[in-house]
C-alpha positions as CSV (number, residue, x, y, z in Angstrom):
1,M,5.3,-2.3,-0.9
2,R,7.3,-6.0,-1.4
3,V,9.9,-7.8,-3.1
4,I,9.7,-10.0,-6.6
5,E,11.7,-11.9,-8.8
6,G,12.2,-10.9,-12.3
7,G,10.6,-7.9,-14.2
8,F,10.8,-4.8,-15.6
9,C,12.4,-1.9,-14.0
10,A,11.3,1.6,-14.2
11,A,14.5,3.2,-13.7
12,C,17.0,1.6,-16.0
13,F,14.5,0.2,-18.2
14,N,16.1,-3.1,-18.6
15,H,14.2,-6.7,-17.9
16,V,15.8,-8.2,-15.0
17,T,15.6,-11.8,-14.6
18,E,18.8,-12.4,-11.7
19,A,18.1,-10.0,-9.3
20,R,15.0,-9.0,-7.6
21,L,12.6,-5.8,-7.8
22,V,11.1,-3.7,-5.6
23,E,7.7,-3.1,-6.8
24,F,5.8,-0.3,-5.0
25,D,2.2,0.3,-4.4
26,A,2.1,3.1,-7.2
27,S,1.2,3.1,-11.0
28,F,2.7,5.4,-13.4
29,D,2.5,6.5,-16.9
30,G,6.0,5.2,-17.8
31,P,7.4,4.9,-21.2
32,V,6.9,1.9,-23.8
33,V,10.3,0.4,-24.5
34,D,10.9,-2.5,-26.9
35,G,7.0,-2.4,-26.7
36,V,6.8,-2.9,-23.1
37,S,4.9,-0.1,-21.4
38,F,5.9,0.6,-17.9
39,D,2.9,1.4,-15.8
40,E,3.9,0.2,-12.9
41,L,6.2,1.4,-10.3
42,M,8.8,-1.7,-9.9
43,V,12.8,-0.8,-9.3
44,C,15.7,-3.2,-9.3
45,E,17.9,-4.1,-7.1
46,G,20.9,-2.4,-8.8
47,C,18.9,1.1,-9.1
48,V,17.7,0.7,-5.4
49,K,21.7,0.3,-4.1
50,G,22.4,3.3,-6.6
51,A,19.6,5.7,-5.0
52,V,21.1,4.2,-1.7
53,E,24.5,5.4,-2.5
54,A,23.5,9.0,-3.9
55,L,21.3,9.7,-0.8
56,N,24.3,8.9,1.2
57,V,22.4,6.2,3.4
58,K,23.8,5.1,6.3
59,P,23.6,1.5,8.0
60,E,21.6,3.1,11.4
61,M,19.5,5.1,9.2
62,L,18.6,1.7,7.5
63,D,17.9,0.1,10.6
64,Q,15.5,2.8,11.7
65,A,13.6,2.6,8.9
66,V,13.2,-0.5,9.1
67,S,12.4,-0.9,12.5
68,R,10.1,1.9,12.0
69,A,8.1,0.4,9.4
70,E,7.7,-2.9,11.3
71,F,6.0,-0.9,13.6
72,A,3.7,0.8,11.7
73,E,2.8,-2.5,9.6
74,G,1.9,-3.0,13.7
75,V,-0.3,-0.6,14.0
76,A,-2.3,-1.0,10.8
77,E,-2.9,-4.5,11.5
78,K,-4.1,-3.8,15.1
79,W,-6.8,-1.0,12.9
80,R,-7.3,-3.8,10.6
81,V,-9.0,-6.3,13.0
82,Y,-10.5,-3.7,14.6
83,A,-12.5,-2.4,11.3
84,E,-12.9,-5.9,10.7
85,T,-14.6,-6.3,14.2
86,L,-17.0,-3.3,13.9
87,E,-17.9,-4.2,10.5
88,K,-19.1,-7.5,11.7
89,N,-21.3,-5.8,14.5
90,Y,-22.5,-3.7,12.6
91,A,-23.7,-6.4,10.3
92,S,-25.0,-8.5,13.2
93,R,-26.8,-5.1,15.0
94,P,-30.5,-5.8,15.1
95,E,-33.2,-4.0,13.1
96,V,-35.0,-1.4,14.5
97,I,-38.7,-0.7,14.0
98,V,-39.9,2.6,14.7
99,E,-44.0,3.0,14.0
100,P,-44.7,6.1,11.6
101,V,-46.2,9.0,13.8
102,A,-49.8,10.4,12.7
103,K,-50.0,13.5,11.9
104,T,-52.9,15.9,13.8
105,G,-52.1,19.1,12.3
106,R,-51.8,20.6,16.1
107,K,-48.3,22.0,17.6
108,R,-47.9,21.3,21.0
């Protein structure tokens, strides 16, 4: 999820130039309005504010959500670094050569 400047709102279907939009990491099969296809989920600042009011979100709830999101981003970053380290180590792993075993037909 990121904030962008300008685009089409998937909630009110307006072309927004003055306000910011929240672009969610989601695609959806939206309508075509005035020749514009709504394929990416982007919501304008006005619609987000309307949703906050409709949900009766309190400021302390918002602060808590922001702190949780920041914590989650920190944890995700640590796992990303860990995964990159594993991939680097795997790439530099020496190749093990195994000699084939001759079959004699006898059981031991």
